N, C-alpha and C positions, 0 to 999 in steps of 0.2 A: 503494500500500500504506500510505502514511502516514495517520495519523488526526489530523492537525493541526487539523481542524475539530471536534474532540470538544467535548462540553458541559463545563460548569464542573467544577472539581475537587471531589471529595467533601470534607466537613468534616475527616475524619481525615487525609486525604492533604495538605490545605492546611497544617495545623499541622506535620506531620512534614516535608513537602516543603520548607518554608521553612528547615529546619535540616539538610537532606541535600544533599550535593554529588554530582554525577555524575563518574565517572572513566572516561575512554575511552582505551584503549590503541590507538594508531595505528601500524601497522607500515609500513615503506616500500613494500613491494610491493603493499599493498592500500589505503593511504591515499588514493590518487588514483583508485581503481577507481570505476566508476559504477554506480548502481542507479537505474533509471528515468531515465537521462540526467543524474543529479546525483551529485557526489562523495559517497561514503559518509560520510566524516568530517563534511562540512558538514551532511548530512542528520541524522546522529546528534546533533551539537551542537545543532541547531535543536530537535529533539525533546526532548532533555534539558532545554534552557532553557525549554521550554513548561511543564514540570512542576516543575523544580528551580531554585533561585536561583543556583547556581554550577556550573561545569563545569571540571574539570581534564583537559587533554589531555596524555597521556604520549606524546611524539612521538619516534620513533626515527630519523627522517630527519636528514641532516646539516644541512639548512636548513629547519627547521620553519616552518610558516605563522605569520603573526601575525594577531591579531584585534583590532579596535578596541573590541569590547564588553568592559567591565571585569569582567563576570561570568565571562569565560573566561580561564583561566591555562594557558599552554603550558609544559610542563616537558620539556626535552630528556633523552633516555635513551639509553644505549648498548646496551640489551638489550630484547628484546620479551617477556621473562618476565613473566607475569601477576602473580606475587607481588611482584616488584620494582616493577611499576607501582603497585600498591596502596601499597607502602611509600613511594614517591616522593610520592604524594598525601597520605598520612598526615603526612609531614614538613611539608607546606605547611599542612594543615588543622588538625592536632592537636585542640584543644578547641573549635574553631569550629563543629563540626557534631555532630549526633546520630548520623550514619551516612553511608555512601556507597552509591551504586548503581554497581556496576562493570560495564563493558561492554568486551569486546574487539571491535575493528573487524571481525574475521573473522565476527562474528555480526551481520549488517547489518539485520535486519528488525525491530529494536526499535521499539515504538510507545509513544505516551503512555499507552495503556491498560495496557501491560505494566509501565511504571514505577509507575503508580498502584496496580496490584495489589500490587507489592512494598511500597508505603507504607501499605497498609491495616492492618498490624499496629500494635503499640504502639511499635515501633522498637527493642526490646530484644533481638531474636533475628535470626539470619540468616534470610533468606527467599530461596528458590530457586524459579524457575519450572521446572516439569516438564511434559512431555507424555507421557502413557501410561507413566509411571514413568521416563522418561529426562530427565536434567538438562539444562537449557538456560541461556540468558542473556537478560537481565542477572541479576545477583545483588545482593541488599541485604546489607550488612555493618554491624552496629551499632558505634558508637564504643567500646562496652565490649569489643569484640573486637580493637581496634587493637594492644593489647599482644601478642596471639597472633601477629599478622602481624610484629611487630618481632622476635619470637624466630626468625623465618625458618626454619621447620621444613623438613626434607627432604620432598620431595613437593609443595612449593609451596602454591598456593591450595587444591587439593583436600585436602591434609593438614590445613589449618586447618579446612575445612568438615567433615572426617571426625571431628574432635575436638569439635565444637560441636553444640549443639541447633539444628537447622535445621528451619524450618517450610517444608514443600513446598507450593507454590501451583500447583495443576493449571491448565494453560493449554489452551483448547479446540482449538487447532490446532498444527501442527508448526512454525510460524514461529519459535518459541523455540529450535528445534534447528538451524535453518539456519546453514550455515557456508560462507563463500566458499572456493573451492577444491574442496570436495566437492559443492557445489550450483552448478556453473558457469552454469546457466541464470539465476541470480539477478542476474548482472551482465554487462556487455559487456566481455569481456577485450580486445577490439580497441580499447577506449577507455581502457585503463589507461595511466598514464604511468610 
């Protein structure tokens, strides 16, 4: 399912992608789950780094993995709340980036094409992948929205999105809607750790 062999980045996504970080929320029960024989977390990190210059992994396991690649930062967290994950990443990134592409590990089918589609705008607005009107993952959040996250609204990430100008990006297939747990055929539950 991975599109790691895709052609070169578009000019607009190259300039924006160099200033956007990926944020992946890894929950303990799913971080070691396998898709196509590979750990989901490793697959997502690899895909994000193919398009973006930096990845922040918000890791909720007691003993998070370590990576030798300096472009990857692992931040331990005691909660798997999506808004908290974004807040942790913002604390690390602050003014270093133009925005973040946020991905929960429960949505495992992200591709380079999806990330590039989120980066096609000018970087000033939220961009959300949708399929047939249903919101999916990942999500692009511009740095001008970071203060909204810091206010920690009730309702979490969805509350922030509801109050902002969000550009919907129609995706041609339902892979942006896939979630582990509800789509059990996507991964080998017998191979989770």
